[in-house]
C-alpha positions, -999 to +999 in steps of 0.1 A: +256+621-268+246+614-305+259+637-331+236+652-362+245+653-393+240+690-408+230+700-440+242+727-460+229+761-447+194+776-470+200+810-489+178+840-484+144+834-465+121+830-484+082+840-476+051+820-483+023+829-490-010+821-468-042+820-491-035+785-500-012+751-495+004+754-533+011+790-519+022+776-487+047+748-504+053+774-531+094+776-521+094+737-511+097+723-476+128+736-465+115+771-467+082+759-458+089+742-423+112+772-419+089+801-424+067+784-400+094+782-373+103+820-376+066+830-371+054+809-339+086+808-320+085+847-310+046+848-307+055+812-279+086+833-263+107+800-266+112+772-293+084+752-310+077+721-284+101+692-279+096+657-273+127+634-259+122+597-257+142+574-236+135+541-230+158+518-206+163+481-201+128+478-227+118+445-228+085+435-246+078+396-234+050+369-245+037+345-224+029+320-251+008+289-248+024+252-252-004+231-261+013+187-263-007+178-297+007+161-330+017+181-362-013+172-382-017+203-399-038+222-374-019+257-379-029+255-416-069+249-408-091+275-416-110+300-395-142+283-394-164+280-365-156+242-361-121+249-356-124+276-331-142+259-309-119+228-311-090+249-302-108+267-275-117+232-261-079+218-270-066+250-247-087+240-217-083+201-214-051+191-232-014+188-216-008+232-214+024+251-198+038+284-213+068+295-225+083+332-228+087+350-261+110+378-260+097+405-286+125+436-274+153+424-252+173+452-231+166+483-255+186+508-248+175+539-268+171+577-270+158+596-296+161+632-292+144+662-305+158+677-338+173+640-349+161+618-372+168+580-370+170+550-389+159+517-376+170+485-399+163+451-393+152+415-410+115+410-411+103+399-378+134+416-358+109+436-338+112+464-356+074+475-357+068+463-316+093+483-308+081+520-322+043+505-317+053+507-272+071+544-281+038+554-301+013+538-275+000+517-301+013+482-290-017+458-282-016+453-244-031+417-239-029+398-208-001+376-225+021+402-228+044+420-202+064+454-210+093+462-188+119+485-182+114+523-179+102+546-211+100+586-205+091+613-226+104+648-210+105+635-179+075+621-179+064+581-174+053+563-207+022+547-178+015+583-172+009+593-210-004+559-226-041+571-233-029+603-250+004+593-263-009+586-302-021+627-297+015+629-292+035+609-311+021+595-349+028+564-360+029+552-394+016+514-405+031+495-428-003+484-441-024+500-459-061+500-450-083+527-462-117+529-475-119+518-510-145+541-521-130+576-508-107+594-526-073+608-513-086+641-504-117+631-487-092+603-465-070+633-457-096+656-448-114+632-427-082+628-410-073+663-406-110+670-393-101+644-365-071+664-354-087+701-347-059+723-330-062+746-311-054+774-331-090+801-328-096+786-291-088+808-258-059+782-246-047+787-285-045+826-281-027+824-246-001+800-261+004+831-290+007+857-272+043+862-258+056+886-284+050+918-298+015+927-310+025+922-343+040+891-340+012+875-321-011+887-348+012+872-379+021+837-358-020+836-356-021+842-394-005+820-396-013+791-378-048+798-390-038+792-423-016+765-417-043+748-399-069+755-423-050+748-455-029+716-440-048+691-463-031+710-492+001+712-476+002+673-471-010+666-508+017+691-522+045+675-499+038+639-508+038+646-547-003+634-544-013+665-570-022+642-598-044+621-581-060+637-551-096+630-565-092+598-571-102+566-549-081+548-527-095+518-545-081+479-536-076+445-550-111+444-563-113+484-569-092+508-594-079+533-576-043+548-570-016+531-576+005+509-546+031+534-539+003+565-541-013+544-514+016+541-491+018+577-494-015+581-482-009+566-454+021+585-445+000+616-450-032+605-431-008+601-399+007+634-406-023+661-389-027+669-352+010+685-353+029+656-331+060+660-311+073+623-329+067+603-356+073+569-362+073+554-396+072+518-403+083+508-438+072+539-454+092+531-488+069+504-496+059+504-533+078+537-540+105+546-562+137+557-549+129+591-561+100+593-541+116+575-510+146+607-508+119+638-512+098+616-483+129+614-461+141+648-470+111+661-461+112+643-424+146+657-420+136+693-426+106+684-405+130+673-373+156+700-380+129+731-384+103+722-360+128+702-341+106+670-343+118+635-332+117+611-363+118+572-362+119+553-394+120+520-403+130+509-438+134+478-455+160+488-485+171+527-481+195+536-510+226+550-504+215+590-509+186+580-487+207+563-457+229+595-454+204+615-442+198+597-413+215+609-380+213+578-359+210+541-369+194+516-346+200+480-360+176+452-348+175+416-350+158+392-333+146+416-305+182+422-300+199+459-302+233+456-321+242+491-327+227+523-315+246+554-322+257+575-350+254+565-385+288+577-393+306+554-367+285+525-374+311+509-401+340+520-383+326+497-349+318+468-371+347+469-385+363+465-353+344+434-347+357+417-378+332+430-400+340+446-430+319+460-461+328+457-497+332+490-517+305+478-542+279+468-511+255+491-499+263+504-460+220+492-453+224+459-469+258+450-451+246+458-419+211+440-423+232+406-434+253+408-404+238+384-372+224+361-404+238+333-419+252+357-451+276+376-424+303+351-436+307+371-469+317+401-445+344+386-417+379+390-419+409+377-393+406+394-365+440+388-347+444+385-308+468+406-302+488+382-278+487+356-302+489+343-340+452+331-334+420+348-344+392+358-324+356+346-330+333+366-349+297+372-332+272+347-349+240+356-332+222+385-329+222+380-284+262+379-294+257+413-310+241+426-283+264+418-254+295+431-278+279+463-283+268+469-246+303+470-235+312+492-267+321+533-261+292+541-281+264+521-257+284+538-226+272+574-241+241+562-241+240+551-209+254+588-204+224+597-223+195+578-202+210+587-170+212+624-176+189+651-160+163+665-180+166+703-188+142+725-173+128+731-213+124+693-216+104+694-183+086+723-189+073+715-220+064+681-206+040+700-180+026+724-205+024+705-236+026+665-228+003+661-198-021+689-206-028+669-239-067+654-243-069+617-251-091+630-281-092+665-299-130+667-304-150+661-280-176+632-280-203+648-303-182+669-326-162+633-332-195+615-337-206+639-362-174+637-383-179+598-383-213+602-392-206+623-424-178+599-438-200+570-430-229+585-448-208+592-474-196+556-479-232+544-478-240+567-507-212+556-524-222+516-526-245+523-553-245+491-565-259+473-532-283+502-534-295+497-565-301+456-559-316+462-525-338+491-543-347+463-572-357+433-547-377+458-522-402+468-548-400+433-566-407+417-531-430+438-518-452+440-552-450+401-548-464+399-512-487+430-520-505+413-553-502+374-539-525+386-505-540+412-521-572+418-497-569+388-478-597+383-452-590+392-416-607+368-401-580+345-413-555+351-387-532+327-403-529+349-436-524+382-417-500+370-390-481+355-420-479+382-442-469+404-409-443+378-402-426+378-435-425+415-439-407+419-408-389+390-416-375+401-449-368+438-441-349+433-409-330+401-425-319+421-450-295+440-427-271+404-426-256+417-458-240+448-436-215+417-425-187+422-445-190+458-444-190+460-408-161+437-408-139+456-435-149+488-419-136+474-383-099+470-396-101+510-403-115+515-372-086+493-353-062+518-368-076+550-363-086+543-326-050+536-319-046+566-334-071+583-309-090+598-338-123+593-328-141+572-293-152+534-298-192+547-289-183+576-318-179+551-343-207+525-332-233+555-331-221+565-367-220+533-387-256+526-376-271+562-381-257+560-415-278+531-423-308+551-411-322+566-439-317+538-461-338+516-436-363+541-435-368+539-474-370+508-482-393+502-451-416+527-466-413+514-499-419+480-491-445+490-462-469+509-487-468+478-511-477+454-484-502+474-461-518+492-485-526+460-511-530+435-485-559+455-468-550+461-431-565+486-408-572+520-433-557+544-408-526+568-414-520+561-376-520+525-377-493+524-411-472+549-395-471+526-362-464+499-388-440+516-406-419+527-371-424+492-359-404+480-391-378+506-392-371+499-356-367+460-363-342+468-388-321+492-370-321+464-341-311+435-362-287+460-379-270+468-343-268+429-338-250+420-368-226+450-359-224+433-325-214+399-342-186+416-362-173+428-331-171+397-317-159+378-345-123+377-353-129+373-391-153+374-420-151+333-418-170+336-387-192+357-389-206+349-417-220+314-407-226+330-370-248+353-385-269+329-403-272+311-376-284+340-351-311+343-381-324+310-375-331+317-336-347+349-345-369+333-377-379+302-353-384+317-322-404+347-338-442+336-322-453+325-359-437+290-370-438+277-335-465+297-315-452+309-280-474+280-260-453+255-278-418+266-274-400+243-250-393+259-216-356+257-220-361+281-251-388+299-243-360+333-232-355+331-266-389+345-275-386+370-251-355+388-264-363+383-298-364+417-318-388+399-343-413+386-319-417+421-304-419+437-335-449+410-345-465+410-314-464+448-315-477+452-347-503+422-349-521+432-316-523+473-332-539+459-358-566+431-345-575+459-312-582+484-336-617+495-335-624+481-370-618+445-352-618+443-315-652+442-318-678+414-308-699+403-343-677+404-373-687+385-411-719+381-395-706+358-365-708+371-327-674+360-315-681+373-278-709+348-272-690+320-287-653+326-277-657+355-247-638+374-267-636+399-294-628+393-330-593+405-324-587+391-295-596+355-306-580+359-341-543+371-317-553+338-293-548+314-324-513+322-322-509+327-286-500+363-288-512+383-257-544+410-264-532+437-239-529+469-258-503+473-236-478+454-258-481+479-288-459+505-272-439+478-254-429+466-284-412+499-295-397+509-264-382+471-265-367+473-298-354+512-285-336+492-259-323+460-281-308+486-305-292+510-278-279+478-259-265+460-292-246+494-293-231+492-259-226+460-260-206+464-296-186+496-286-175+478-255-165+444-273-146+467-302-130+489-271-117+455-258-111+430-276-096+439-306-081+413-337-053+435-347-027+416-325+007+414-346+017+371-351+050+373-329+028+379-294+004+351-302+020+325-321+014+287-307+040+263-302+033+226-315+050+198-300+054+166-321+050+132-308+081+112-306+068+083-328+059+103-359+089+107-370+073+111-405+059+144-396+089+156-376+109+153-408+082+173-429+081+194-406+121+202-412+116+204-445+091+231-448+112+252-422+143+246-445+123+256-481+153+270-495+176+243-491+149+220-507+168+199-533+149+202-567+137+166-581+154+154-610+133+150-643+121+115-640+114+107-607+086+135-598+049+119-595+017+136-582-011+115-559-039+126-565-053+138-544-042+147-509-062+169-485-034+193-462-039+170-434-037+140-453-004+153-465+011+161-436+017+119-427+012+111-467+041+085-474+069+096-497+070+085-534+085+052-528+060+042-504+027+046-523+002+029-511-025+008-533-050+030-529-034+059-541-035+070-580+004+084-589+007+098-624+043+095-638+051+132-651+079+144-677+072+118-701+053+146-724+066+182-729+047+214-728+041+231-757+046+271-758+046+297-783+072+322-787+053+353-788+072+387-796+052+420-782+051+452-797+032+481-791+028+515-809+017+550-800-003+539-774-031+566-761-049+560-732-076+581-720-106+583-695-129+611-689-121+639-668-142+641-630-170+665-628-166+673-671-187+651-695-163+663-724-130+666-709-104+633-707-073+629-691-044+612-711-029+590-688-005+576-717+007+596-743+021+578-775+038+548-759+061+523-781+080+492-773+086+457-775+096+427-759+109+399-773+110+361-766+139+344-733+142+386-725+129+401-688+119+439-699+118+465-668+096+487-669+107+520-647+091+552-635+083+568-601+054+559-579+024+570-606+041+575-636+014+545-651+038+515-654+007+492-638-018+515-665+006+507-691+003+470-688-032+466-679-034+484-716-016+457-734-027+430-713-067+440-720-071+447-686-091+484-695-124+481-693-132+519-695-119+548-712-103+548-749-074+531-763-056+542-794-026+526-810-013+493-823-008+462-800+009+433-822+018+396-813+048+383-834+037+412-863-001+406-863-030+426-846-035+413-809-071+403-804-090+403-772-090+362-774-058+362-787-045+389-758-059+363-731-048+331-739-007+343-741-002+362-714-003+364-680-007+389-651+007+391-619-011+423-600+003+438-566-023+428-544-018+385-540-053+371-540-060+337-536-088+310-524-075+306-487-084+270-485-073+255-509-034+243-511-005+256-531-005+227-553-044+227-557-043+266-568-014+258-594-038+227-608-064+246-606-051+275-624-035+252-649-065+229-662-089+255-662-064+281-684-045+260-706-058+249-745-080+213-740-055+202-766-031+198-741-030+161-721-040+162-688-003+145-682+016+176-696-009+200-675+004+185-644+040+188-658+037+221-659+024+219-624+055+205-610+077+228-631+064+255-614+071+243-581+106+237-588+111+270-605+098+287-579+113+264-549+076+256-538+082+225-534+084+219-499+053+236-493+033+224-519+008+211-499+004+236-472-028+256-468-024+291-485-040+309-455-009+317-431+018+323-460+043+348-459+044+376-478+074+361-501+057+333-504+024+346-515+044+367-543+056+336-553+026+315-553+011+347-576+039+339-604+029+303-600-005+304-608+000+326-639+032+305-649+012+270-647-010+288-675+018+286-702+017+318-707+038+332-734+042+367-722+045+373-684+038+409-666+049+411-635+033+443-614+058+457-588+065+420-578+095+425-548+067+455-535+074+455-496+097+426-496+131+432-479+163+422-500+167+386-494+130+377-503+133+401-538+160+382-544+139+344-545+114+365-562+134+375-590+154+342-591+124+325-599+115+348-626+149+345-640+150+309-644+113+307-657+128+329-688+161+303-687+139+279-699+129+297-727+142+268-750+112+254-744+083+284-725+090+313-752+081+339-719+089+375-725+087+392-694+076+424-686+078+439-649 
């Protein structure tokens, strides 16, 4: 069995208070969790429930389609409707076979309660897939096969799969939150979705096995813990200073990247899970914060006997020492899994020695890659003087590991019988765990409250929509003021325009639904709530706004135009407008559930609007609609609404008469005035269509909600790329394309062009670039510009700032302020790199924002000097570049086009086009982007996107470059590539003169 490291024993037991989260955490995490265990275990009559996870010969295989096609840039195409349809047709008609891709291969592992395991591996090694499988959150598609035995306290993986997210928490590596919600609101919502059974009959029965005093103390502790657990999480993760700050995103200012990462971690801590799988939780965090979080997870594992598995990118040595066991993955193969202390001796026995100045974690990550040569030592054969060949591939490491004593210990642990205690925990706590903690209606109300809050926070949209409704209502009402009812064209036209305006306005909800879907995927995989609850809540949250805008617009149009003056008729008109509004809203919800992304959903919504408008029965009357399109008329909510309100108006007592306006309609047309007016547009006049329209609209709403829920539940677009990759084959006669693909795959080995030989072809598309000739083969129809004939011009700038203060209004108080910066002074000289260091949330980004003139609110005091002169807003914009944490680019452009766009728009007009193009080529060389310069931005890796972000700023030739956490979320190799590029840009300071702040 695996060994576990022990920490020094704590001193005298401390008793936290129960009145608040701060009181519970008063003496630290170790004392708090020790106190919880001491209070609950006597009342339980046993130790806290534990869960041991075993997996034997676990393999995850993806059946990948291999389509024979030319390498003409298809992998770089945008996800448009045309390209999606083209790919579907190609899959059906092209030569096709499948191949197997191993995501995980023959993984043997044991994760015991009370232990904390570190999972190490390069990006794409299978860390995320392993943790998703073990936590029950791996997307099980038709082409995915999971083989092997996975068990939890003797219970099979498939038996527990529906409820597994309630037993094992998974912290994803991406931070997806609603930007308008605060940190406290996000955590409280997660808490509400995972209620505990403290006050229930079962909860009291579980805590009734001790003495009366012990049982009462345990119930009080459990109730206090559940009530104050959001505050406990805030204290535990160090989020006290930002608990009321909105999460924010790339376009909305909010918490820092490290704080957002801690919110993601805390969100999945609710529910008192028995195991926790944490995927790269240190992204954006400083080493001290990472150490504190890992220490907390270690205390949870030791005190509460939980199973903790954690994947980290670059753990510091002090963090690495906190783990009991190590699992080293590479290319889906297990290279080592065992006690941390035995990792170095094991690999030394294979001929790899860790240098004294190298971190153990970085050393382990280099094994199985092209970096392992620096650790190889000659290993004698024993019988001869020849050395044994060291393993190179991950599969070779895995084969050797399966022959080791460490692996034999794992096999013994896997084959060992389950203890009675584990079997009892599995029967009482695992099997009886419900799939969802809340009932259907309780969960629906929880999600509904959140959606209502989000709708209220969208104040910009509400203001614009309110203004539009009022203005358009007045325009419609005044234009058709007091129209003649006998003019059916005008009357039905007003009804049609009113219905269309109110209903089509819901198309603006498409991006809102797409954004909410991303968070839904995360919450649904964690079993926070049911899909139907989410669908109902999304629609219900829009009801108040729909009623309000329909009421305002209807009041203007209905009464000013002179429709039937009866309150009952007006209320029916209003009811039809509201129902049609909601029906279209439900339709757009269903459409976003079906569409892979916004690029598909938006044109599809516009296309569907065309059908709704054309086949509503006004532009093209029913009798003129072709037979093969008539079905659209009968399923069109706009047609049913228009028909219902038209019949209700013209069959009213005032219009359903023979003589109207001095004309006898019965004698002339054998119809009343109302029936005749309806017949002009082939609208049936039976009064049954009035309430029939209402019933159909209600049915349409319910139908779209059900269909949307079904699609969201069974078709999700958050599948990892490793399981859906497409293998592209090349034609034998297309050697140039083949060579180009090889160049792209060997991006790091691509040498830079010497000065004087670079050229720029104006302008090749991504598709044309894949087959474009080399510079020496330029054809006559291409315009070639020679570069490097004129050097770009830079102005070296010394940046200084003195006594900087930045204050913002305190939330909830009009007169109080909060100082975010307090008297900061410093400088940055040309040709130097200055590092801003501090814990997450310390104010690094705020300081750079203030210096770069990016703060639009609050009060700034102090001096900012450029070459000794006070910095003006224009001067700062002209001479600085700013690389944000988020990489925001136009997906449809190529990397070269993005750099050229920045250079031509941001450099001074006095700089020649030749010099601007030269700066673009130099950026490509400095950041090693030339090999992929003509590739489309969509689909680039995180490290390539970060280099592009830096390149876009460098193309503007700034004198000062600000970089906000450029290596956040990257592994050690990618981080080195980024910083090498930055260092090379500073090394060119004889011409560039950049002072770099990071």
